The first five atom37 places (N, CA, C, CB, O) and aatype in JSON, in Angstrom:
{
  "aatype": [12, 19, 14, 19, 1, 11, 9, 12, 16, 11, 7, 19, 6, 11, 19, 3, 0, 2, 12, 15, 19, 11, 3, 19, 0, 11, 9, 12, 11, 19, 11, 11, 9, 7, 15, 19, 10, 19, 6, 11, 3, 11, 3, 10, 9, 7, 9, 0, 16, 6, 16, 3, 9, 19, 1, 1, 10, 19, 0, 3, 7, 2, 15, 14, 6, 7, 12, 5, 19, 11, 0, 9, 12, 15, 15, 14, 10, 10, 16, 19, 3, 9, 6, 11, 15, 19, 9, 3, 0, 2, 3, 10, 12, 3, 11, 2, 8, 19, 1, 8, 10, 0, 19, 16, 6, 6, 7, 1, 9, 9, 7, 10, 19, 15, 4, 1, 3, 9, 12, 8, 14, 10, 18, 12, 6, 7, 6, 6, 17],
  "atom_mask": [
    [1, 1, 1, 1, 1],
    [1, 1, 1, 1, 1],
    [1, 1, 1, 1, 1],
    [1, 1, 1, 1, 1],
    [1, 1, 1, 1, 1],
    [1, 1, 1, 1, 1],
    [1, 1, 1, 1, 1],
    [1, 1, 1, 1, 1],
    [1, 1, 1, 1, 1],
    [1, 1, 1, 1, 1],
    [1, 1, 1, 0, 1],
    [1, 1, 1, 1, 1],
    [1, 1, 1, 1, 1],
    [1, 1, 1, 1, 1],
    [1, 1, 1, 1, 1],
    [1, 1, 1, 1, 1],
    [1, 1, 1, 1, 1],
    [1, 1, 1, 1, 1],
    [1, 1, 1, 1, 1],
    [1, 1, 1, 1, 1],
    [1, 1, 1, 1, 1],
    [1, 1, 1, 1, 1],
    [1, 1, 1, 1, 1],
    [1, 1, 1, 1, 1],
    [1, 1, 1, 1, 1],
    [1, 1, 1, 1, 1],
    [1, 1, 1, 1, 1],
    [1, 1, 1, 1, 1],
    [1, 1, 1, 1, 1],
    [1, 1, 1, 1, 1],
    [1, 1, 1, 1, 1],
    [1, 1, 1, 1, 1],
    [1, 1, 1, 1, 1],
    [1, 1, 1, 0, 1],
    [1, 1, 1, 1, 1],
    [1, 1, 1, 1, 1],
    [1, 1, 1, 1, 1],
    [1, 1, 1, 1, 1],
    [1, 1, 1, 1, 1],
    [1, 1, 1, 1, 1],
    [1, 1, 1, 1, 1],
    [1, 1, 1, 1, 1],
    [1, 1, 1, 1, 1],
    [1, 1, 1, 1, 1],
    [1, 1, 1, 1, 1],
    [1, 1, 1, 0, 1],
    [1, 1, 1, 1, 1],
    [1, 1, 1, 1, 1],
    [1, 1, 1, 1, 1],
    [1, 1, 1, 1, 1],
    [1, 1, 1, 1, 1],
    [1, 1, 1, 1, 1],
    [1, 1, 1, 1, 1],
    [1, 1, 1, 1, 1],
    [1, 1, 1, 1, 1],
    [1, 1, 1, 1, 1],
    [1, 1, 1, 1, 1],
    [1, 1, 1, 1, 1],
    [1, 1, 1, 1, 1],
    [1, 1, 1, 1, 1],
    [1, 1, 1, 0, 1],
    [1, 1, 1, 1, 1],
    [1, 1, 1, 1, 1],
    [1, 1, 1, 1, 1],
    [1, 1, 1, 1, 1],
    [1, 1, 1, 0, 1],
    [1, 1, 1, 1, 1],
    [1, 1, 1, 1, 1],
    [1, 1, 1, 1, 1],
    [1, 1, 1, 1, 1],
    [1, 1, 1, 1, 1],
    [1, 1, 1, 1, 1],
    [1, 1, 1, 1, 1],
    [1, 1, 1, 1, 1],
    [1, 1, 1, 1, 1],
    [1, 1, 1, 1, 1],
    [1, 1, 1, 1, 1],
    [1, 1, 1, 1, 1],
    [1, 1, 1, 1, 1],
    [1, 1, 1, 1, 1],
    [1, 1, 1, 1, 1],
    [1, 1, 1, 1, 1],
    [1, 1, 1, 1, 1],
    [1, 1, 1, 1, 1],
    [1, 1, 1, 1, 1],
    [1, 1, 1, 1, 1],
    [1, 1, 1, 1, 1],
    [1, 1, 1, 1, 1],
    [1, 1, 1, 1, 1],
    [1, 1, 1, 1, 1],
    [1, 1, 1, 1, 1],
    [1, 1, 1, 1, 1],
    [1, 1, 1, 1, 1],
    [1, 1, 1, 1, 1],
    [1, 1, 1, 1, 1],
    [1, 1, 1, 1, 1],
    [1, 1, 1, 1, 1],
    [1, 1, 1, 1, 1],
    [1, 1, 1, 1, 1],
    [1, 1, 1, 1, 1],
    [1, 1, 1, 1, 1],
    [1, 1, 1, 1, 1],
    [1, 1, 1, 1, 1],
    [1, 1, 1, 1, 1],
    [1, 1, 1, 1, 1],
    [1, 1, 1, 1, 1],
    [1, 1, 1, 0, 1],
    [1, 1, 1, 1, 1],
    [1, 1, 1, 1, 1],
    [1, 1, 1, 1, 1],
    [1, 1, 1, 0, 1],
    [1, 1, 1, 1, 1],
    [1, 1, 1, 1, 1],
    [1, 1, 1, 1, 1],
    [1, 1, 1, 1, 1],
    [1, 1, 1, 1, 1],
    [1, 1, 1, 1, 1],
    [1, 1, 1, 1, 1],
    [1, 1, 1, 1, 1],
    [1, 1, 1, 1, 1],
    [1, 1, 1, 1, 1],
    [1, 1, 1, 1, 1],
    [1, 1, 1, 1, 1],
    [1, 1, 1, 1, 1],
    [1, 1, 1, 1, 1],
    [1, 1, 1, 0, 1],
    [1, 1, 1, 1, 1],
    [1, 1, 1, 1, 1],
    [1, 1, 1, 1, 1]
  ],
  "atom_positions": [
    [[26.35, 186.07, 119.93], [25.55, 185.99, 118.71], [26.36, 185.34, 117.59], [25.05, 187.38, 118.28], [27.55, 185.6, 117.44]],
    [[25.71, 184.51, 116.82], [26.36, 183.85, 115.69], [26.33, 184.82, 114.49], [25.64, 182.49, 115.34], [25.25, 185.26, 114.09]],
    [[27.5, 185.14, 113.92], [27.52, 186.05, 112.78], [27.18, 185.33, 111.47], [28.89, 186.71, 112.66], [27.37, 184.12, 111.34]],
    [[26.68, 186.08, 110.53], [26.31, 185.55, 109.22], [27.49, 184.84, 108.56], [25.8, 186.67, 108.31], [27.29, 183.85, 107.85]],
    [[28.71, 185.33, 108.78], [29.88, 184.74, 108.13], [30.05, 183.26, 108.44], [31.12, 185.49, 108.54], [30.67, 182.53, 107.66]],
    [[29.51, 182.8, 109.58], [29.64, 181.39, 109.96], [28.69, 180.46, 109.21], [29.41, 181.25, 111.44], [28.93, 179.25, 109.15]],
    [[27.63, 181.0, 108.65], [26.63, 180.13, 108.02], [26.44, 180.39, 106.53], [25.32, 180.29, 108.71], [25.75, 179.62, 105.86]],
    [[27.03, 181.45, 106.01], [26.81, 181.84, 104.62], [27.43, 180.85, 103.64], [27.38, 183.22, 104.37], [28.29, 180.04, 104.0]],
    [[26.98, 180.92, 102.4], [27.54, 180.14, 101.3], [28.42, 181.07, 100.48], [26.42, 179.5, 100.42], [27.98, 182.15, 100.07]],
    [[29.66, 180.65, 100.25], [30.58, 181.44, 99.43], [30.54, 180.91, 98.01], [32.03, 181.4, 100.0], [29.98, 179.84, 97.76]],
    [[31.12, 181.63, 97.08], [31.19, 181.16, 95.7], [29.84, 181.11, 95.03], [0.0, 0.0, 0.0], [29.43, 180.06, 94.53]],
    [[29.15, 182.21, 95.01], [27.8, 182.29, 94.48], [27.79, 182.21, 92.95], [27.14, 183.58, 94.95], [28.65, 182.79, 92.28]],
    [[26.83, 181.5, 92.43], [26.67, 181.38, 90.98], [26.02, 182.65, 90.43], [25.82, 180.13, 90.61], [25.04, 183.15, 90.99]],
    [[26.57, 183.16, 89.32], [26.03, 184.36, 88.67], [25.66, 184.03, 87.24], [27.05, 185.54, 88.72], [26.34, 183.25, 86.57]],
    [[24.58, 184.65, 86.78], [24.14, 184.46, 85.39], [23.86, 185.82, 84.76], [22.86, 183.56, 85.31], [23.59, 186.8, 85.47]],
    [[23.92, 185.88, 83.46], [23.62, 187.11, 82.73], [22.11, 187.34, 82.7], [24.19, 187.05, 81.3], [21.33, 186.4, 82.59]],
    [[21.71, 188.59, 82.8], [20.3, 188.97, 82.84], [19.53, 188.53, 81.6], [20.17, 190.46, 83.0], [18.31, 188.34, 81.66]],
    [[20.22, 188.37, 80.48], [19.56, 187.99, 79.23], [19.46, 186.48, 79.01], [20.29, 188.61, 78.08], [18.89, 186.04, 78.02]],
    [[20.01, 185.7, 79.92], [19.96, 184.24, 79.8], [18.51, 183.77, 79.93], [20.86, 183.56, 80.87], [17.72, 184.36, 80.67]],
    [[18.17, 182.71, 79.21], [16.8, 182.18, 79.31], [16.59, 181.52, 80.66], [16.53, 181.17, 78.17], [17.52, 180.99, 81.27]],
    [[15.35, 181.56, 81.11], [15.01, 180.93, 82.39], [15.29, 179.42, 82.3], [13.52, 181.19, 82.76], [15.7, 178.81, 83.29]],
    [[15.08, 178.83, 81.15], [15.35, 177.4, 80.98], [16.82, 177.1, 81.24], [14.95, 176.94, 79.55], [17.14, 176.15, 81.95]],
    [[17.72, 177.91, 80.68], [19.15, 177.69, 80.9], [19.54, 177.92, 82.37], [19.97, 178.61, 79.99], [20.39, 177.21, 82.91]],
    [[18.92, 178.9, 82.99], [19.17, 179.15, 84.42], [18.71, 177.96, 85.25], [18.45, 180.46, 84.89], [19.4, 177.53, 86.17]],
    [[17.54, 177.42, 84.93], [17.02, 176.26, 85.66], [17.94, 175.06, 85.5], [15.6, 175.91, 85.16], [18.13, 174.29, 86.44]],
    [[18.53, 174.9, 84.31], [19.48, 173.81, 84.09], [20.72, 173.97, 84.98], [19.89, 173.74, 82.6], [21.21, 173.0, 85.55]],
    [[21.2, 175.2, 85.08], [22.36, 175.48, 85.94], [22.02, 175.13, 87.39], [22.79, 176.97, 85.83], [22.81, 174.49, 88.08]],
    [[20.84, 175.55, 87.83], [20.42, 175.25, 89.2], [20.35, 173.74, 89.43], [19.05, 175.9, 89.49], [20.76, 173.26, 90.48]],
    [[19.83, 173.02, 88.46], [19.71, 171.58, 88.6], [21.08, 170.91, 88.68], [18.91, 171.0, 87.43], [21.32, 170.1, 89.57]],
    [[21.96, 171.24, 87.75], [23.28, 170.63, 87.69], [24.1, 170.94, 88.95], [24.04, 171.11, 86.45], [24.77, 170.06, 89.5]],
    [[24.03, 172.18, 89.4], [24.82, 172.61, 90.56], [24.11, 172.36, 91.89], [25.15, 174.07, 90.44], [24.67, 172.6, 92.96]],
    [[22.86, 171.86, 91.82], [22.06, 171.57, 93.0], [21.95, 172.78, 93.92], [22.66, 170.39, 93.77], [22.23, 172.71, 95.12]],
    [[21.54, 173.9, 93.31], [21.35, 175.15, 94.04], [19.95, 175.68, 93.8], [22.41, 176.2, 93.63], [19.3, 175.3, 92.82]],
    [[19.48, 176.55, 94.68], [18.12, 177.07, 94.59], [18.04, 178.52, 94.15], [0.0, 0.0, 0.0], [16.95, 179.09, 94.04]],
    [[19.22, 179.13, 93.9], [19.2, 180.53, 93.49], [20.49, 180.89, 92.77], [19.0, 181.44, 94.7], [21.52, 180.24, 92.94]],
    [[20.4, 181.94, 91.96], [21.56, 182.51, 91.28], [21.45, 184.02, 91.33], [21.66, 182.0, 89.8], [20.35, 184.57, 91.32]],
    [[22.58, 184.68, 91.38], [22.57, 186.13, 91.28], [22.55, 186.51, 89.81], [23.8, 186.77, 92.01], [23.16, 185.84, 88.98]],
    [[21.85, 187.59, 89.49], [21.68, 188.03, 88.11], [22.5, 189.3, 87.9], [20.18, 188.28, 87.76], [22.41, 190.25, 88.68]],
    [[23.31, 189.3, 86.84], [24.14, 190.46, 86.56], [23.91, 190.99, 85.15], [25.6, 190.12, 86.76], [23.58, 190.25, 84.22]],
    [[24.1, 192.29, 85.04], [24.02, 192.98, 83.75], [25.21, 193.91, 83.7], [22.65, 193.76, 83.58], [25.39, 194.76, 84.57]],
    [[26.02, 193.75, 82.67], [27.23, 194.55, 82.52], [28.1, 194.51, 83.78], [26.87, 196.01, 82.2], [28.62, 195.53, 84.22]],
    [[28.24, 193.31, 84.35], [29.06, 193.05, 85.55], [28.52, 193.67, 86.84], [30.44, 193.57, 85.32], [29.18, 193.6, 87.87]],
    [[27.32, 194.27, 86.79], [26.66, 194.78, 87.99], [25.6, 193.78, 88.41], [26.03, 196.2, 87.75], [24.83, 193.3, 87.58]],
    [[25.55, 193.45, 89.71], [24.52, 192.54, 90.21], [23.22, 193.32, 90.34], [24.94, 191.9, 91.57], [23.16, 194.33, 91.04]],
    [[22.19, 192.83, 89.66], [20.92, 193.57, 89.62], [19.76, 192.83, 90.27], [20.56, 193.87, 88.2], [18.68, 193.39, 90.42]],
    [[19.97, 191.58, 90.67], [18.89, 190.84, 91.3], [19.27, 189.42, 91.6], [0.0, 0.0, 0.0], [20.43, 189.02, 91.49]],
    [[18.27, 188.65, 92.0], [18.44, 187.23, 92.31], [17.28, 186.48, 91.68], [18.5, 186.99, 93.86], [16.14, 186.94, 91.7]],
    [[17.58, 185.32, 91.13], [16.53, 184.44, 90.6], [16.54, 183.17, 91.44], [16.76, 184.11, 89.07], [17.58, 182.54, 91.63]],
    [[15.37, 182.81, 91.94], [15.24, 181.65, 92.81], [14.24, 180.65, 92.23], [14.8, 182.08, 94.22], [13.51, 180.96, 91.29]],
    [[14.22, 179.47, 92.8], [13.23, 178.47, 92.38], [11.82, 179.03, 92.56], [13.4, 177.16, 93.19], [10.94, 178.78, 91.74]],
    [[11.62, 179.76, 93.63], [10.31, 180.36, 93.88], [9.94, 181.36, 92.79], [10.29, 181.05, 95.24], [8.79, 181.39, 92.34]],
    [[10.9, 182.16, 92.35], [10.63, 183.11, 91.26], [10.19, 182.36, 90.0], [11.88, 183.97, 90.96], [9.25, 182.78, 89.31]],
    [[10.86, 181.26, 89.7], [10.53, 180.48, 88.51], [9.11, 179.93, 88.61], [11.54, 179.32, 88.31], [8.34, 179.97, 87.65]],
    [[8.77, 179.41, 89.77], [7.42, 178.84, 89.95], [6.35, 179.92, 89.9], [7.34, 178.09, 91.28], [5.36, 179.77, 89.18]],
    [[6.53, 180.99, 90.65], [5.49, 182.01, 90.77], [5.37, 182.92, 89.56], [5.75, 182.85, 91.97], [4.27, 183.33, 89.2]],
    [[6.49, 183.23, 88.91], [6.46, 184.23, 87.83], [6.53, 183.63, 86.44], [7.59, 185.19, 88.0], [6.4, 184.34, 85.45]],
    [[6.74, 182.33, 86.36], [6.82, 181.7, 85.05], [5.82, 180.57, 84.95], [8.24, 181.19, 84.79], [4.88, 180.64, 84.15]],
    [[6.0, 179.55, 85.73], [5.17, 178.36, 85.64], [3.7, 178.68, 85.95], [5.68, 177.29, 86.59], [2.81, 178.3, 85.2]],
    [[3.46, 179.38, 87.07], [2.08, 179.67, 87.47], [1.34, 180.54, 86.46], [2.08, 180.35, 88.83], [0.12, 180.49, 86.36]],
    [[2.1, 181.35, 85.71], [1.49, 182.22, 84.7], [1.42, 181.56, 83.33], [2.26, 183.51, 84.6], [0.95, 182.17, 82.37]],
    [[1.9, 180.32, 83.22], [1.83, 179.58, 81.96], [2.8, 180.06, 80.9], [0.0, 0.0, 0.0], [2.56, 179.86, 79.71]],
    [[3.9, 180.68, 81.3], [4.9, 181.16, 80.35], [5.91, 180.08, 80.01], [5.62, 182.38, 80.9], [6.07, 179.11, 80.75]],
    [[6.59, 180.25, 78.88], [7.6, 179.3, 78.44], [8.97, 179.68, 79.0], [7.65, 179.24, 76.91], [9.36, 180.84, 78.91]],
    [[9.7, 178.72, 79.57], [11.03, 179.03, 80.11], [12.07, 179.27, 79.02], [11.49, 177.9, 80.99], [13.12, 179.85, 79.29]],
    [[11.77, 178.83, 77.8], [12.73, 179.01, 76.7], [12.74, 180.43, 76.19], [12.42, 178.05, 75.56], [13.8, 180.98, 75.88]],
    [[11.58, 181.04, 76.09], [11.48, 182.35, 75.49], [11.58, 183.5, 76.47], [0.0, 0.0, 0.0], [11.57, 184.66, 76.06]],
    [[11.68, 183.21, 77.76], [11.7, 184.28, 78.75], [13.1, 184.43, 79.33], [10.68, 184.01, 79.87], [13.75, 183.45, 79.69]],
    [[13.54, 185.68, 79.41], [14.84, 185.96, 80.0], [14.72, 186.01, 81.51], [15.42, 187.29, 79.46], [13.67, 186.37, 82.05]],
    [[15.8, 185.65, 82.18], [15.79, 185.58, 83.64], [15.5, 186.95, 84.26], [17.12, 185.04, 84.16], [14.92, 187.02, 85.35]],
    [[15.88, 188.02, 83.61], [15.62, 189.35, 84.17], [14.12, 189.64, 84.31], [16.26, 190.42, 83.29], [13.74, 190.5, 85.09]],
    [[13.29, 188.92, 83.57], [11.84, 189.12, 83.64], [11.22, 188.48, 84.88], [11.19, 188.57, 82.4], [10.13, 188.86, 85.3]],
    [[11.92, 187.51, 85.47], [11.33, 186.82, 86.63], [12.14, 186.99, 87.91], [11.21, 185.35, 86.32], [11.7, 186.55, 88.98]],
    [[13.29, 187.63, 87.83], [14.15, 187.78, 89.01], [13.53, 188.72, 90.04], [15.53, 188.31, 88.6], [12.62, 189.49, 89.73]],
    [[14.03, 188.63, 91.26], [13.64, 189.56, 92.31], [14.68, 190.66, 92.38], [13.5, 188.84, 93.69], [15.89, 190.39, 92.39]],
    [[14.22, 191.88, 92.42], [15.12, 193.02, 92.45], [14.42, 194.14, 93.22], [15.51, 193.48, 91.01], [13.21, 194.27, 93.11]],
    [[15.13, 194.94, 93.98], [16.58, 194.96, 94.14], [17.06, 193.8, 95.01], [17.04, 196.29, 94.73], [16.28, 193.18, 95.73]],
    [[18.34, 193.55, 94.93], [18.99, 192.51, 95.7], [19.17, 193.0, 97.13], [20.34, 192.11, 95.07], [19.83, 194.02, 97.37]],
    [[18.6, 192.29, 98.08], [18.73, 192.67, 99.49], [20.01, 192.09, 100.06], [17.51, 192.17, 100.32], [20.39, 190.96, 99.73]],
    [[20.69, 192.87, 100.9], [21.98, 192.46, 101.42], [22.04, 192.54, 102.94], [23.08, 193.32, 100.82], [21.26, 193.24, 103.58]],
    [[22.98, 191.8, 103.48], [23.28, 191.83, 104.9], [24.8, 191.79, 105.03], [22.6, 190.63, 105.68], [25.47, 191.07, 104.3]],
    [[25.34, 192.56, 105.96], [26.78, 192.59, 106.19], [27.24, 191.29, 106.84], [27.17, 193.79, 107.05], [26.54, 190.72, 107.67]],
    [[28.41, 190.85, 106.47], [28.99, 189.59, 106.95], [29.09, 189.51, 108.48], [30.36, 189.4, 106.35], [29.04, 188.42, 109.05]],
    [[29.22, 190.66, 109.13], [29.37, 190.68, 110.59], [28.05, 190.79, 111.35], [30.25, 191.82, 110.99], [28.04, 190.7, 112.57]],
    [[26.94, 190.98, 110.64], [25.63, 191.02, 111.31], [25.31, 189.64, 111.86], [24.52, 191.5, 110.32], [25.86, 188.63, 111.42]],
    [[24.42, 189.61, 112.82], [24.07, 188.33, 113.44], [23.06, 187.57, 112.58], [23.5, 188.56, 114.85], [22.38, 188.14, 111.72]],
    [[22.98, 186.3, 112.85], [21.99, 185.45, 112.19], [20.58, 185.96, 112.49], [22.13, 183.97, 112.65], [19.7, 185.91, 111.63]],
    [[20.39, 186.46, 113.69], [19.08, 187.02, 114.06], [18.77, 188.25, 113.21], [19.05, 187.39, 115.56], [17.63, 188.43, 112.77]],
    [[19.76, 189.11, 112.97], [19.56, 190.27, 112.1], [19.16, 189.83, 110.69], [20.84, 191.14, 112.05], [18.25, 190.39, 110.1]],
    [[19.86, 188.81, 110.17], [19.54, 188.3, 108.83], [18.13, 187.74, 108.79], [20.56, 187.23, 108.41], [17.39, 188.0, 107.84]],
    [[17.77, 186.97, 109.8], [16.43, 186.4, 109.87], [15.36, 187.5, 109.9], [16.3, 185.5, 111.1], [14.35, 187.42, 109.21]],
    [[15.6, 188.53, 110.72], [14.65, 189.65, 110.81], [14.5, 190.36, 109.47], [15.11, 190.65, 111.88], [13.39, 190.72, 109.09]],
    [[15.6, 190.55, 108.77], [15.56, 191.21, 107.46], [14.79, 190.37, 106.44], [16.99, 191.48, 106.95], [14.01, 190.91, 105.65]],
    [[15.01, 189.07, 106.46], [14.26, 188.18, 105.57], [12.76, 188.23, 105.88], [14.77, 186.72, 105.69], [11.93, 188.34, 104.98]],
    [[12.44, 188.16, 107.16], [11.05, 188.18, 107.59], [10.37, 189.49, 107.2], [10.95, 187.96, 109.09], [9.26, 189.48, 106.66]],
    [[11.02, 190.59, 107.46], [10.46, 191.91, 107.16], [10.19, 192.1, 105.67], [11.41, 193.0, 107.65], [9.2, 192.72, 105.28]],
    [[11.07, 191.54, 104.83], [10.95, 191.73, 103.38], [10.34, 190.53, 102.65], [12.31, 192.02, 102.8], [10.24, 190.54, 101.43]],
    [[9.94, 189.51, 103.4], [9.3, 188.32, 102.84], [10.17, 187.67, 101.75], [7.93, 188.68, 102.25], [9.7, 187.35, 100.67]],
    [[11.46, 187.49, 102.07], [12.38, 186.82, 101.16], [13.07, 185.68, 101.88], [13.43, 187.82, 100.6], [13.05, 185.6, 103.11]],
    [[13.68, 184.79, 101.1], [14.35, 183.64, 101.7], [15.86, 183.62, 101.43], [13.74, 182.37, 101.18], [16.55, 182.7, 101.84]],
    [[16.36, 184.65, 100.73], [17.79, 184.75, 100.44], [18.25, 186.19, 100.61], [18.09, 184.25, 99.0], [17.52, 187.13, 100.29]],
    [[19.47, 186.35, 101.11], [20.11, 187.65, 101.2], [21.52, 187.52, 100.65], [20.12, 188.19, 102.67], [22.2, 186.52, 100.89]],
    [[21.96, 188.53, 99.91], [23.36, 188.58, 99.5], [24.17, 189.05, 100.71], [23.58, 189.52, 98.25], [23.74, 189.94, 101.45]],
    [[25.33, 188.46, 100.91], [26.18, 188.82, 102.04], [27.29, 189.73, 101.51], [26.78, 187.55, 102.74], [27.96, 189.43, 100.52]],
    [[27.47, 190.85, 102.21], [28.48, 191.82, 101.78], [29.6, 191.94, 102.81], [27.83, 193.19, 101.53], [29.41, 191.74, 104.01]],
    [[30.76, 192.28, 102.28], [31.91, 192.6, 103.11], [32.55, 193.83, 102.49], [32.93, 191.4, 103.22], [33.0, 193.8, 101.34]],
    [[32.59, 194.91, 103.26], [33.11, 196.19, 102.77], [32.39, 196.62, 101.48], [34.63, 196.1, 102.52], [33.01, 197.15, 100.55]],
    [[31.08, 196.37, 101.45], [30.25, 196.79, 100.33], [30.27, 195.88, 99.11], [0.0, 0.0, 0.0], [29.57, 196.16, 98.13]],
    [[31.05, 194.81, 99.15], [31.17, 193.9, 98.01], [30.46, 192.6, 98.33], [32.66, 193.63, 97.67], [30.61, 192.06, 99.43]],
    [[29.67, 192.07, 97.39], [28.94, 190.82, 97.6], [29.91, 189.65, 97.53], [27.8, 190.65, 96.56], [30.63, 189.47, 96.54]],
    [[29.91, 188.85, 98.6], [30.84, 187.73, 98.67], [30.15, 186.38, 98.88], [31.82, 187.97, 99.79], [30.81, 185.34, 98.87]],
    [[28.84, 186.4, 99.07], [28.14, 185.15, 99.28], [26.65, 185.34, 99.45], [0.0, 0.0, 0.0], [26.11, 186.43, 99.23]],
    [[26.0, 184.27, 99.85], [24.55, 184.28, 100.08], [24.25, 183.59, 101.4], [23.8, 183.58, 98.92], [24.99, 182.72, 101.86]],
    [[23.16, 184.0, 101.99], [22.62, 183.29, 103.15], [21.14, 183.06, 102.88], [22.85, 184.1, 104.5], [20.43, 183.96, 102.43]],
    [[20.69, 181.86, 103.17], [19.29, 181.51, 102.93], [18.61, 181.17, 104.25], [19.17, 180.33, 101.94], [19.27, 180.97, 105.27]],
    [[17.3, 181.1, 104.2], [16.56, 180.71, 105.41], [16.95, 179.29, 105.81], [15.03, 180.81, 105.17], [16.93, 178.97, 107.0]],
    [[17.29, 178.46, 104.86], [17.74, 177.1, 105.18], [19.05, 177.15, 105.97], [17.92, 176.27, 103.88], [19.23, 176.39, 106.92]],
    [[19.96, 178.04, 105.57], [21.21, 178.2, 106.31], [20.93, 178.6, 107.76], [22.12, 179.25, 105.63], [21.55, 178.08, 108.69]],
    [[20.0, 179.51, 107.93], [19.67, 180.0, 109.27], [19.06, 178.9, 110.14], [18.7, 181.19, 109.18], [19.29, 178.84, 111.34]],
    [[18.28, 178.03, 109.52], [17.62, 176.97, 110.26], [18.53, 175.78, 110.56], [16.41, 176.49, 109.5], [18.23, 174.98, 111.44]],
    [[19.63, 175.65, 109.84], [20.52, 174.5, 109.98], [21.21, 174.52, 111.34], [21.57, 174.49, 108.85], [21.8, 175.54, 111.71]],
    [[21.16, 173.44, 112.09], [21.68, 173.45, 113.46], [23.2, 173.3, 113.6], [21.03, 172.38, 114.21], [23.71, 173.51, 114.7]],
    [[23.93, 172.96, 112.56], [25.36, 172.68, 112.7], [26.16, 173.85, 113.24], [25.92, 172.26, 111.39], [27.09, 173.65, 114.03]],
    [[25.82, 175.05, 112.83], [26.61, 176.21, 113.25], [26.4, 176.54, 114.72], [26.25, 177.42, 112.4], [27.14, 177.35, 115.28]],
    [[25.42, 175.94, 115.35], [25.11, 176.27, 116.73], [25.97, 175.52, 117.74], [23.66, 176.0, 116.99], [25.95, 175.83, 118.93]],
    [[26.73, 174.51, 117.27], [27.53, 173.72, 118.2], [28.5, 174.62, 118.96], [28.31, 172.61, 117.44], [29.32, 175.31, 118.36]],
    [[28.39, 174.61, 120.26], [29.3, 175.39, 121.09], [29.06, 176.88, 121.09], [0.0, 0.0, 0.0], [29.84, 177.62, 121.68]],
    [[28.03, 177.34, 120.45], [27.74, 178.76, 120.36], [26.43, 179.06, 121.08], [27.67, 179.21, 118.87], [25.49, 178.26, 121.08]],
    [[26.38, 180.21, 121.69], [25.12, 180.65, 122.26], [24.26, 181.26, 121.19], [25.34, 181.65, 123.4], [24.76, 182.02, 120.36]],
    [[23.01, 180.95, 121.18], [22.08, 181.53, 120.2], [21.64, 182.83, 120.77], [20.86, 180.6, 119.9], [20.85, 183.53, 120.14]]
  ]
}
């Protein structure tokens, strides 16, 4: 089985819960990423994704300037252990209808895994699925 550690993204971007959605969207654009972890007082409290912005802001006709990211983020943050298999991560995403999971090692968040990571074929070279 391919472990999550082989496909995860390290160095996750974090933003403050009080930051405006507009500023978060700018960070996503500049860094070419689709999600950021949201923190309050150094505790990770959720994740904000492009989907959250579309469904909870744009579709409702709200302004990205006046809305804080904590109002549109997904919470609680779902996690998967670094040693779990890609299949375990996929099952967890499917069960909870999400496309991102925080990856933990010894209880500490160290990265993210997305459905795109799971679908990417590069990690399968020489490995049994």
